[in-house]
N, C-alpha and C positions, 0 to 999 in steps of 0.2 A: 600349199598343201592344206587339205581339209584337216581339221582337227576333230576326228571322230573318236578320240580316245575315251572321252566321257561316255559316249553311247556304247562303245564296245565293253567298257567296264560294267555298265548297267546290264548289258546282255549277259556278260560272263557271270555276274552276280546272280541273275535269274537262272542261268544254267546250273550253277552250284546249288541254288535253293531247290530246284526240281530234282537234281541228283540226290541231294540229302534226303528229300522227301521219299524218293524211291527206295533208298537204302533203309530208311527208318521203317518203311512198310513192306520190305522185301519178302518176308515170310508170308504175309497175307496175300500179297500179289502173286507169289509163286503158287500158293494154294489154289488160286483162281486160274492158273495156267498162263500167267503173264510172265514173259521173259524179261526180267529186270536188266540183266547184263546187255541184252540186245538193245533195249530201249535206251540205256545209258550210252551205249556206243553210237546209236543213231543221233542222239542229242549232241554228243561231242563232235561227231562228223558234221552236223549242221552248223555248229558254232565255228568250226574250222572253215567251212565254206563261206560263212558270213564274214569272217576276217579276210578271206581271199577277195571277196566282193568289195569290201571296203578299200583294200589295197588297190584293186583295179580302178575303182572310182577315183582314188587319190591320184593315181598315175594319169588317168584321163583328164582330170582337172588340171594337173601340172602341164600336160601337153597343150591343153586349151589356152592356159595363161601364156605359155611360151609362144604359141601361134599368134595370140593377140599382141604380144610385145613385138614380135617380128613384123607384124602388119603395121604397127605404130611406127617402128623404125623406118620401114619402107615408105610410109606416107610422109614422114618427116624429111627423109632424104629427097623425095620427089618435090615436096614443097620448097625445100632449100634450092633445088636445081631450077625450079620455076622462078623463084625470087632472084637468083643469080642471073638468069636470062633476062629479067625485066629491069635490072639495075644498070642504068646507062654508064655509071662510073666504072663498073667492073668490065664492061664490054669494050 
């Protein structure tokens, strides 16, 4: 399993920082016609999608490692069968 917890925590901290900045300047931004709530919602949705992407990456990495392990097991079994066929004492 990939350990992206640190990266996700850093991204989440940045999301919180940007949201806090938007909240702090909410009145001035609204006066300029900026929809603060919509922007915050989009930022939160993007963070959720980032987490989903990290989870998909983690699952794909686990699947890859499992496939590598299965291939290694198959190669070891094949090698053992070759060795068994070459061993005159076992034949």
